[in-house]
C-alpha positions as CSV (number, residue, x, y, z in Angstrom):
1,M,93.3,227.1,39.0
2,G,93.9,225.8,42.2
3,E,97.3,225.0,43.8
4,S,99.2,222.0,42.9
5,R,99.9,219.1,45.0
6,G,101.7,217.0,42.1
7,A,105.6,216.8,41.9
8,A,108.0,219.9,41.3
9,P,108.4,220.4,37.5
10,P,111.8,219.1,36.1
11,E,114.5,221.6,36.5
12,G,114.6,223.7,33.3
13,A,110.8,223.4,32.2
14,R,109.0,226.4,31.6
15,V,105.7,226.4,33.7
16,R,103.0,229.1,33.6
17,R,99.7,229.2,35.7
18,M,96.6,231.1,34.4
19,A,94.0,232.3,36.4
20,E,91.4,231.3,33.4
21,P,91.6,229.3,30.3
22,D,91.9,231.8,27.6
23,V,92.2,230.6,24.0
24,E,94.0,233.6,22.7
25,E,96.7,233.1,25.7
26,V,97.0,229.1,25.2
27,A,97.6,230.1,21.5
28,R,100.2,232.6,22.2
29,L,102.1,229.7,24.7
30,M,102.5,227.6,21.5
31,D,104.6,229.8,19.5
32,G,108.1,227.9,19.0
33,V,107.0,224.8,20.5
34,D,107.9,221.3,18.8
35,L,105.2,219.2,20.7
36,V,102.0,220.0,22.5
37,F,101.2,217.8,25.7
38,P,98.2,218.8,27.5
39,G,98.4,217.1,30.7
40,A,95.6,219.4,32.6
41,D,93.5,217.4,34.9
42,D,90.5,219.2,33.1
43,F,89.0,217.3,30.1
44,A,87.7,220.3,28.7
45,F,90.6,222.5,29.2
46,S,92.9,219.5,27.5
47,I,90.6,219.3,24.3
48,M,90.5,223.0,23.8
49,V,94.6,222.9,24.1
50,F,94.8,219.8,21.5
51,R,92.3,221.9,19.1
52,Q,94.4,225.0,19.4
53,A,97.7,222.8,18.7
54,R,96.2,221.2,15.6
55,L,94.8,224.3,14.2
56,R,98.4,225.5,14.5
57,R,99.5,222.1,12.6
58,I,101.5,221.4,16.2
59,P,101.9,217.5,16.5
60,A,99.9,216.9,20.0
61,L,99.4,214.2,22.3
62,L,96.5,213.9,24.1
63,V,96.2,210.9,26.8
64,F,93.0,209.6,28.6
65,P,92.1,209.5,31.0
66,S,93.4,212.8,31.8
67,G,90.4,215.1,33.8
68,T,88.1,212.5,32.6
69,W,87.3,210.7,35.9
């Protein structure tokens, strides 16, 4: 994943960058969360995150056009 050029995350937000998407690592990052909101500008990655949340019965919100253009 490249450098972020967007705004800085809100104070107190936990942000972690991964060199390559790994399904198991994404799943581990979901431990203890109440809601998953895949906001990556990569449609395929967002779908993978959304599916992993659903498999774990974690509410998830997938918004379009994130990564679809």
